[in-house]
N, C-alpha and C positions, 0 to 999 in steps of 0.2 A: 504493499500500500504506499502511495506516495505520501510523504509528510508535508508536502508543499501545497496541498489542496485541502479543502474542507474535509472533516471527518465525515464518513458515510452516515446517512440517516438510517436508523434501524427500523425495519417494518414490523409492526405488531402483527403476529399471525395467530388467528383464532382457529381452534380445532373442535369440531362438533362431532362426537361419536367416535373417538379413537385416535385422533392425530393424523399425522401425515401417512400417506401410503408408504409401506415399508416392506422389506424382505424379511420374513420371519425366519428365525434361526432356532432350531430345537436343540437343547443340550442333551446329555446322555440320559437325563431323567425324564426326558420327553416334554420339559417345560418349554413353551413357545416364548422365545425372547423377542417379542415385538414391541412396539411403542407402548402399548397398554400394559405390558409387564413392568415397565419403568415409570410411566406417568399414568396415574389412576386415582389420585386423591380427589376428594370433593370438599376438602377444607380450604376455604379461601386463603390466598396468600396474604402475607402482611408486608408492608413496605411502601415507599414512595416510588411510583413508576410514572410520574408525570413527564419525565424527560423523553419517554418513547415518542418518537415522531417529531421531536423538536430539533432545533439546531444546537448541535452539541459543541459548537465552536470550531475555530480553525487553529492549527498548529502554527505558531509564529516562527518562521525560519530563523529569525535573529536570536531565538531562544536555544536553537540547536548548536551548542558549542561543546568542545572537548575541555573537560575540567579535571583538575587533580581529585583523586578519590581515595579516601582512607576507609577501608572496610574492616568489618569484624565478622569472623566466622562463628556462628552460634548454633548449638544444638536446637533443632526444631521443637523438641518437647521440653527439655530441661532448661534451655536458654543459656546453658553454660558455654563457655569459650571452647572451641575445638582447635587444638594446637597442631601446627604443621600440616594443615590441610592444603591441598592444591585447589586453586580457584581458577576456572577457565570462563572466559567471556566470548560470546558469539555476538558481534556488533550487528549482524544482520538478523538476529532473533530467530536463527535456524540451527538447532543443535546437531543436525545430521552432518554438517560440514565440518571443516578444520576450525578450531577456535582462533580468534584473532589475538587473544592475549592469554597468558598464563602466569600466575603468581603463586607464590608459597607463603602461607601465613606463619608467623613467629609462634613461639610458645604460648602467647596469649591470644592467639587467633587473629592477630592484626595483619594487614597487608595494605599496600598502596599501588595505585595504578591510575590510568587515565580513562574516563568514560565520557560518552556524549550524553548531554541532557536533552530531554524532550524527544527522545528517539527510543523506539522499542529495541531492547536488547535481551539476551538470555545469558544466564550463568549456570555453571555446574560446580559442585564442590565434591572433592574426592580424597580418600586416604588410601595408602597401599593395601591391596586385598589381604595380605598376610598380617596386617594389624588387626583385622576383624573388628574394627571399630565403627565404621560408617558404611552406608550403601551409596551408590552414585546418586546424587541428588540434583535435580534440575529445577530451575524456575524460569519460565519464558514470559514474553510480553511485559518485561520489567521496564518501567520508565522512571527515570530520575528527573525530578523537577528542576527548573531553572533557579539558580541561586545568585543573588546580587553579590555575594562574597567571592564568587568565581571559583568555589570549591565545594566539595561534599565530604563531610567529616562524620565518621562514627556510623555509617550506614551498615546494618546488619545484613549478612547473607546467611541462608539457611543450610544446615547439614542435618540429615536424619541418621541416627544411630542404627546399628544392626538390631539392638534390643527393641527400639521403637518400631522398626519395620516388621518385627515378629510379634510384638504385643498387639498391634492394631488388629491383624487378622485373628489372632487367638481370642481376643475379647469378643470379636463378632462370632467366632465359632467356625472359622474357616482356616485354610492354609494358603500361603502365598507360594505360588510356583514362580521360581526365580527366572524362568524363561520368559516371564511376562513382566508388566510393570504395575505400579500403584500410582493413582492420581489422588491428590489431596488438595481441597480447595475451599473457598468461602463464597456464598452467594450474597451479592451486594445489590442494594437498590440505588436509586438515582442520587442519594445523599451519601453514599458509601456506608449506609447502615445495613446490618444484616437482614436478610429476607427470611421470613418464616413460612413454612408449608410449601416451599418450592420442591420440585423433583427434577433429577438430572437424567437426561436421555443421551446415550453415547451412541454414535453411529459413524459410518465411514465417508460421510458427505453426501451419500445418495440414499440415506435411511436404512442401509443395511447394518444390522446389529452385530457386534463382534460375537464370536462363538463362545467366548468366556468373558467374565468380568461382571461383577454385581456392584451396585451402588448402595452405600450404607450412610446412615446419618447419626448425628451425635446428640448426647443427652445434655442435661444442664451442667454436668461436670466435665464437659468437653471430651467425653469418652464415646467412641463409636459404639453403636448397639445393633443388634439383629433386627430384622424386619418385624419381628413379634413385638418389639419395644417402640420403634419409631420408623416411619416410612417416608417422612418429609424433613426438610431442613428445620432446625430449631430456631425460633426467632431470637433466642439469647445468644446464639453464636453463628448461625448460618453455615455451619460446617458439613462437609459431605466428603466421603472417600470411596473410590472405586478400586477394587482389588482384582488382580489377575486380568488386566487389560492387555490383550495381545500386542506384540510389536507392530508398529505401523502408525500411520497418521489418522487421527480420530477427531471427530467433531463432538464437543460436549455442549449440550443445550440445557438451559434452565427454563422449566415450565411451571406455570401456576394456574390454579383454578380461580376464576374471577366471580364465581357464584352461578355462572351459566355454562361456561366452556373452559377448556384448557387454552392458555395463551402462552406464546413463546416470548420470553422476557429478555434473554441474552444468550450469547454463544461465545465459546472459545475453541481454538483448534490446537491440537498437541501432537507432537511426534514422540511416541513412546518407544524407549530402548529397553532391551532385556535387563532384568535385575535392577531397575532404577525406580526411584520415587520422584514423582513430578508434582510440584506445587504450582497450581494455577487457579486463579479465581475467576469467576464469571460475573460480569457487570451488566446491570440492566441498561438496555439500549445499545449495548456494543455487540457488534457481530464478529469481532476478531479477538476478543479477550483483552483489549488494550484500553486502558483508562488513562488519559493524560491529566496530570495535575493542572489545576487552574493557572499555575505560574507559567505553563507552557502555551496558553491559548490566548487568542484575541477573539472578541465577540462573545455571545452568549454561551452559556453552558448548561 
């Protein structure tokens, strides 16, 4: 997407009686993995969606500058520093290619580099496999806001520990096949507040559902639960996780029930690699998972 033109307007899609036409995929148990398997609530969603169909603003090219960046690698769950992690950046926001930059954090998780502001990029954090400390962790569609100081200082980047990657599936009551990936994210409304009672639908861009991968939601204690406990996002945290998503490029959509029908609220696109945890949020009215800070924009938001 060109950053020199207006952000695309998101079209609200209403679905009456089952959602988009899709290609059903039956798993080994005979369960039909179609749209209705993932999006089926009749609890109205919570949150501000007034920005849908409005002008989201235009990225100001003058705000797209390269600046010094001091980052800190922190564990996604404990928030502790991760020492000596490798941090890679993809300035084109595409983790399938060669990274544009690579740094090694010090014993306190600190590192320095140069990043562009107001431009979507991706990063990954890694430790040597024989350390058995972390799993490959990626965050795409990351945008750092424009700063009048000309630098970004103390920004956290996430790293997921091996223990967390195993705990999440075990709490749900499933196992993670390391030939697949995990996606963890938050559902946000127009004000960047968490959306409640939303559901996530993952497909290949043509509504074909992956052969494996279930979506789970979190309780008030920020712990994932099985479908017998919660089937939609919690308005307290908006958190969701998809386990055992196959390798490949997948579209994740956020849907909600408006009292009469299911409506599409937002979308993101992810490239999943084997054995990885992918952190990606879904924002209302964005069809690419990219939310630009107000400091990057000119015009209305």
